C-alpha positions as CSV (number, residue, x, y, z in Angstrom):
1,M,44.7,-25.9,-106.7
2,I,45.5,-22.3,-106.0
3,T,44.7,-19.9,-108.8
4,Q,46.7,-17.1,-110.0
5,N,44.6,-14.5,-108.5
6,Q,44.7,-16.3,-105.1
7,R,48.5,-16.5,-105.3
8,Y,48.4,-12.7,-105.9
9,Y,46.4,-12.0,-102.9
10,Y,48.3,-14.5,-100.6
11,H,51.5,-12.6,-101.8
12,I,49.9,-9.1,-100.7
13,F,48.7,-10.4,-97.4
14,Y,51.9,-12.0,-96.3
15,I,54.1,-9.1,-97.4
16,T,51.7,-6.6,-95.5
17,L,51.8,-9.1,-92.4
18,I,55.7,-9.2,-92.5
19,S,55.9,-5.4,-92.9
20,I,53.5,-4.9,-90.0
21,T,55.9,-7.4,-87.8
22,L,59.0,-5.7,-88.7
23,T,57.5,-2.2,-87.9
24,S,56.4,-3.4,-84.5
25,V,59.9,-4.9,-83.7
26,S,61.6,-1.7,-85.1
27,A,59.4,0.6,-82.9
28,R,60.1,-1.6,-79.9
29,F,63.9,-1.7,-80.3
30,F,64.9,1.1,-82.5
31,P,62.6,4.1,-81.8
32,D,63.4,7.5,-83.2
33,P,65.9,9.1,-81.0
34,S,63.9,12.2,-80.7
35,S,61.4,10.1,-78.6
36,M,63.9,8.9,-76.3
37,P,63.8,10.4,-72.7
38,A,66.8,12.3,-71.3
39,W,67.9,10.3,-68.2
40,N,65.5,12.6,-65.9
41,S,62.4,12.9,-68.0
42,S,59.3,12.5,-65.9
43,N,56.6,9.7,-66.7
44,A,58.9,8.0,-69.3
45,P,56.7,5.3,-70.9
46,P,57.4,1.6,-70.6
47,G,60.3,0.5,-72.8
48,A,61.5,4.1,-73.6
49,W,64.8,3.5,-72.2
50,D,65.5,0.7,-74.8
51,G,65.6,3.7,-77.2
52,Y,69.1,4.4,-76.2
53,K,70.2,1.2,-78.0
54,N,70.0,3.2,-81.3
55,F,73.4,4.4,-80.4
56,T,75.0,0.8,-80.5
57,G,78.0,1.0,-82.6
58,C,78.6,4.6,-82.3
59,S,82.3,5.8,-81.9
60,R,84.5,8.7,-81.6
61,G,84.6,11.2,-84.5
62,K,81.0,11.2,-85.8
63,T,77.8,12.9,-85.1
64,Y,74.7,11.0,-84.1
65,D,71.1,12.5,-83.7
66,G,70.2,12.5,-80.0
67,L,73.6,11.7,-78.6
68,S,73.4,14.6,-76.1
69,K,70.6,12.7,-74.3
70,L,73.2,10.0,-73.5
71,K,75.9,12.6,-72.6
72,N,73.3,13.9,-70.0
73,Y,73.1,10.3,-68.6
74,F,76.9,10.0,-68.3
75,N,77.0,13.4,-66.6
76,H,74.5,12.5,-64.1
77,F,76.3,9.5,-63.0
78,G,79.7,11.3,-62.8
79,Y,81.4,10.1,-66.1
80,I,81.3,13.5,-67.6
81,P,82.1,15.9,-64.8
82,N,81.7,19.1,-66.8
83,G,78.5,20.7,-68.0
84,P,76.1,22.2,-68.0
85,P,74.2,19.3,-69.7
86,S,72.3,21.9,-71.9
87,N,75.5,22.6,-73.8
88,F,76.0,19.0,-74.8
89,T,76.1,18.3,-78.5
90,D,75.4,15.3,-80.7
91,D,79.1,14.9,-81.5
92,F,81.0,11.8,-80.1
93,D,83.9,13.7,-78.7
94,E,86.9,12.9,-76.5
95,A,84.9,13.5,-73.4
96,L,82.2,10.9,-74.3
97,E,84.8,8.4,-75.4
98,S,86.6,8.8,-71.8
99,A,83.3,8.4,-70.2
100,V,82.5,5.3,-72.1
101,R,85.9,3.8,-71.4
102,T,85.5,4.5,-67.5
103,Y,81.8,3.1,-67.6
104,Q,83.2,0.0,-69.2
105,K,85.9,-0.4,-66.6
106,N,83.3,0.0,-63.7
107,F,81.1,-2.6,-65.2
108,N,83.6,-5.1,-66.2
109,L,83.0,-4.8,-69.9
110,N,85.7,-4.8,-72.6
111,I,87.3,-1.3,-72.7
112,T,86.7,-0.2,-76.3
113,G,85.6,3.4,-75.9
114,E,82.8,2.6,-78.3
115,L,79.1,2.1,-77.7
116,D,79.1,-1.6,-78.2
117,D,76.1,-3.9,-77.7
118,A,77.3,-5.1,-74.3
119,T,77.8,-1.5,-73.2
120,M,74.4,-0.3,-74.3
121,N,72.8,-3.3,-72.7
122,Y,74.0,-2.3,-69.3
123,I,73.0,1.4,-70.0
124,V,69.4,0.7,-70.6
125,K,69.1,-1.3,-67.4
126,P,67.1,0.0,-64.5
127,R,69.5,1.4,-61.8
128,C,70.2,3.4,-58.6
129,G,70.1,7.2,-59.0
130,V,73.2,7.6,-56.8
131,A,76.3,8.7,-59.2
132,D,79.1,6.0,-59.6
133,I,81.6,8.9,-59.8
134,I,81.4,11.7,-57.2
135,N,83.7,14.9,-57.3
136,G,85.5,13.2,-60.4
137,T,86.9,10.3,-58.5
138,T,85.8,6.7,-58.3
139,S,86.9,3.7,-56.4
140,M,84.1,1.5,-57.9
141,N,86.5,-0.7,-59.8
142,S,89.8,0.1,-58.1
143,G,90.7,-3.5,-57.4
144,K,91.6,-3.2,-53.6
145,F,93.6,-6.1,-52.2
146,N,91.8,-7.5,-49.3
147,S,94.4,-8.5,-46.9
148,S,92.0,-9.6,-44.3
149,S,90.6,-12.4,-46.4
150,T,91.7,-16.0,-46.0
151,N,92.0,-16.0,-49.8
152,F,95.0,-13.8,-50.5
153,H,94.1,-13.3,-54.1
154,T,90.7,-11.8,-53.3
155,V,90.2,-8.3,-54.8
156,A,87.6,-6.1,-53.1
157,H,85.5,-3.6,-55.2
158,Y,83.2,-1.9,-52.6
159,S,83.5,1.8,-52.4
160,F,82.7,4.8,-50.0
161,F,81.5,8.1,-50.6
162,P,84.3,10.8,-50.8
163,G,85.7,11.5,-47.4
164,Q,84.4,8.1,-46.1
165,P,81.5,9.7,-44.1
166,R,79.7,7.4,-41.6
167,W,77.4,7.5,-38.7
168,P,79.2,8.7,-35.6
169,E,81.4,6.4,-33.6
170,G,79.5,4.5,-30.9
171,T,76.2,4.5,-33.0
172,Q,74.4,1.4,-32.1
173,T,70.7,2.1,-33.1
174,L,69.5,4.3,-36.1
175,T,65.8,5.2,-36.1
176,Y,63.8,5.3,-39.5
177,A,60.3,6.6,-40.2
178,F,58.0,7.0,-43.3
179,D,56.7,10.1,-44.9
180,P,53.4,10.5,-43.1
181,S,51.7,11.4,-46.4
182,E,52.4,7.8,-47.7
183,N,50.2,5.8,-45.1
184,L,51.8,2.6,-46.2
185,D,50.4,-0.8,-45.2
186,D,52.0,-3.3,-42.8
187,A,53.1,-5.5,-45.8
188,T,55.1,-2.7,-47.2
189,K,56.6,-1.6,-43.8
190,Q,57.8,-5.1,-43.3
191,V,59.7,-5.1,-46.5
192,F,61.7,-2.2,-45.2
193,A,62.3,-4.0,-41.7
194,N,63.5,-7.1,-43.7
195,A,66.0,-4.9,-45.8
196,F,67.4,-3.1,-42.7
197,N,67.8,-6.5,-41.0
198,Q,70.1,-7.8,-43.9
199,W,72.7,-5.0,-42.7
200,S,72.3,-5.5,-39.0
201,K,72.9,-9.1,-39.3
202,V,76.6,-8.5,-40.5
203,T,77.4,-5.2,-38.5
204,T,77.1,-3.4,-35.3
205,I,74.1,-1.3,-36.2
206,T,70.4,-2.1,-35.5
207,F,67.4,-0.1,-36.8
208,T,64.2,0.8,-35.0
209,E,61.1,2.2,-36.7
210,A,60.2,5.6,-35.1
211,T,56.9,7.3,-34.6
212,S,58.4,10.9,-35.2
213,Y,59.2,11.4,-39.0
214,S,61.0,14.7,-38.4
215,S,63.2,13.4,-35.7
216,S,64.3,10.2,-37.0
217,D,67.7,9.4,-38.4
218,I,66.4,8.0,-41.6
219,K,63.6,9.5,-43.6
220,I,61.7,7.3,-46.2
221,G,59.3,8.3,-48.9
222,F,57.9,7.6,-52.4
223,Y,57.9,10.5,-54.8
224,S,57.4,11.4,-58.4
225,G,59.3,13.7,-60.6
226,D,61.0,16.6,-59.3
227,H,60.5,16.2,-55.4
228,G,62.7,19.0,-54.1
229,D,66.0,17.3,-53.4
230,G,67.6,18.2,-56.7
231,E,67.3,14.5,-57.8
232,A,64.2,14.3,-59.9
233,F,62.8,10.8,-60.8
234,D,62.1,9.8,-64.5
235,G,59.1,7.9,-64.4
236,V,59.0,4.0,-65.5
237,L,62.4,2.2,-65.0
238,G,65.4,4.4,-65.5
239,T,66.4,5.4,-62.1
240,L,64.5,3.7,-59.4
241,A,65.5,5.2,-55.9
242,H,68.3,7.2,-54.3
243,A,69.6,7.7,-50.9
244,F,72.1,10.2,-49.6
245,S,75.3,9.5,-47.6
246,P,75.6,9.7,-43.7
247,T,74.4,11.5,-41.9
248,D,71.7,12.9,-44.2
249,G,69.5,9.9,-43.8
250,R,67.1,10.6,-46.8
251,L,65.9,7.5,-48.9
252,H,63.6,8.2,-51.7
253,L,61.9,5.7,-54.3
254,D,60.2,6.6,-57.5
255,K,56.5,6.3,-57.0
256,A,56.0,5.5,-60.8
257,E,57.5,2.1,-60.6
258,D,55.6,-1.3,-60.5
259,W,56.8,-2.0,-57.1
260,V,56.3,-5.6,-56.0
261,V,55.8,-6.2,-52.2
262,N,54.4,-9.6,-51.8
263,G,55.1,-12.7,-53.9
264,D,57.8,-13.8,-56.3
265,V,58.7,-10.9,-58.6
266,T,60.3,-13.2,-61.1
267,E,56.9,-14.6,-61.6
268,S,55.2,-11.3,-62.0
269,S,53.0,-10.8,-65.0
270,L,54.3,-7.1,-65.2
271,S,57.3,-6.8,-67.5
272,N,58.4,-3.8,-65.6
273,A,58.0,-5.2,-62.1
274,V,60.6,-4.2,-59.5
275,D,61.3,-6.0,-56.3
276,L,60.9,-3.3,-53.5
277,E,63.1,-5.2,-50.9
278,S,66.1,-5.7,-53.5
279,V,66.1,-1.8,-54.1
280,V,65.6,-1.0,-50.5
281,V,68.5,-3.1,-49.4
282,H,70.8,-1.3,-51.9
283,E,69.8,2.0,-50.8
284,I,70.4,1.3,-47.2
285,G,73.9,0.6,-48.1
286,H,74.3,4.3,-49.3
287,L,72.6,5.4,-46.2
288,L,75.4,3.7,-44.2
289,G,78.1,5.1,-46.3
290,L,78.9,2.5,-49.2
291,G,79.0,3.6,-52.6
292,H,78.7,1.4,-55.7
293,S,80.5,-1.9,-56.4
294,S,81.7,-3.3,-59.6
295,I,81.0,-7.0,-58.6
296,E,77.7,-7.8,-60.3
297,E,76.5,-10.4,-57.5
298,A,77.0,-7.5,-54.9
299,I,74.0,-5.6,-53.5
300,M,75.8,-2.3,-54.1
301,Y,76.2,-3.0,-57.8
302,P,74.4,0.1,-59.4
303,T,71.9,-1.8,-61.7
304,I,69.1,-4.5,-61.3
305,S,67.0,-5.9,-63.9
306,S,63.2,-5.8,-63.6
307,R,61.6,-9.0,-62.3
308,T,64.6,-9.9,-60.4
309,K,65.1,-10.7,-56.6
310,K,68.3,-9.8,-55.0
311,V,68.4,-9.2,-51.2
312,E,71.2,-11.2,-49.6
313,L,74.6,-9.4,-49.0
314,E,77.7,-10.7,-51.0
315,S,81.0,-10.9,-49.4
316,D,82.0,-7.6,-51.0
317,D,79.1,-5.7,-49.4
318,I,80.1,-7.2,-46.1
319,E,83.6,-6.4,-46.2
320,G,82.8,-2.9,-47.1
321,I,80.3,-2.3,-44.3
322,Q,82.5,-3.9,-41.7
323,M,85.3,-1.6,-42.9
324,L,83.1,1.3,-41.5
325,Y,81.4,-0.2,-38.6
326,G,82.8,-3.6,-37.6
327,S,81.2,-6.9,-37.4
328,N,78.1,-8.1,-35.7
329,P,79.6,-10.4,-32.9
330,N,76.9,-12.9,-33.9
331,F,77.9,-13.0,-37.7
332,T,79.2,-16.3,-38.7
333,G,81.0,-15.1,-41.8
334,T,78.7,-16.8,-44.2
335,T,76.0,-15.5,-46.5
336,T,74.1,-17.0,-49.3
337,A,73.6,-14.6,-52.3
338,T,71.0,-15.3,-54.9
339,S,69.5,-13.5,-57.8
340,R,67.4,-14.6,-60.7
341,D,66.8,-12.7,-64.0
342,R,63.7,-13.0,-66.3
343,D,63.7,-11.9,-69.9
344,S,61.4,-9.0,-69.9
345,S,62.1,-7.9,-73.5
346,F,59.6,-7.9,-76.4
347,G,58.5,-11.3,-77.2
348,G,61.8,-13.0,-76.1
349,R,62.5,-16.3,-78.0
350,H,58.7,-16.7,-78.6
351,G,58.4,-13.4,-80.4
352,V,61.4,-14.4,-82.8
353,S,59.9,-17.8,-83.3
354,L,56.5,-16.3,-84.3
355,F,58.3,-13.7,-86.7
356,L,60.3,-16.6,-88.5
357,S,57.4,-18.7,-88.5
358,L,55.3,-15.9,-90.4
359,V,58.1,-15.5,-92.8
360,F,58.5,-19.1,-93.7
361,L,54.7,-19.6,-93.9
362,G,54.6,-16.6,-96.4
363,F,57.3,-17.8,-98.4
364,G,55.8,-21.3,-98.5
365,F,52.5,-19.9,-99.8
366,L,54.4,-17.6,-102.5
367,S,56.0,-20.9,-103.9
368,L,52.7,-22.4,-104.5
């Protein structure tokens, strides 16, 4: 038999336990907007990007604390072309609403102009640092009719950089080299070789590692924060890498990421694990002249979740690159695209189950 005093202490214990649990969940999913990083903040702590979910439900005509940081994000990726970002306010104005609508169109979301849950879930995903909209125009989700396809209803969504830059006509081999300060091991270099091979299988260009970094066509390196190209990295997740259009040849990756070189990234114990080959295959597409695609299965889709493997070219990637360079004579016209996502959010179903168990257990004792 539980006495009145015991019942009282059980009551205090479980109210305290539930309060701590709620505080932990709140801190994970809904941190103070002032603690959220701007898109280019260096050394962002793991999970910091989820703070942007605070803006879920925001709509035009109101002011929200920290919204200027989200405007910085949209400005960097081309959705708000005017700046400078330092002048952005926390007002949900017409420019932001227009940016949200264009973003939703590019990512095949419901076009509401509001920061709904689906939109915010995409915004906080790790992604490529290359803008979706360059010089105020985008063809990412233009719905190009693919007349070359045997399926006359096929719509292509690959895109090119403005002016459709490409490596010179007749180029058959591009050389690549690694920043000599990296001293990368053979396993890491093999990941890059595998990534280049994904593209050479379907088009006319092959890739060869060079001994000279300064004279190579493609220059590869891992860097932190501001590394001198005007495109600073932001720490854990956020932007993962970026590459420049032909014939620039620079491919840069954020050194702060938990890069996975060997093994199955989907089985990684690190919630922020990022598959190196998946990201490199995407960035090589930029080096060759492709912009972003709005087809989620495509390699050139801008975002990739942590603990995800995605290295096989989709038909949209292949059609786009062959528009620029033609087809590899040995390409059979088939490809197998695969990608697997793992839930890397706090607790997942188990976290929710634990919390509910605590609640019900607490109420069970209170009813004694």
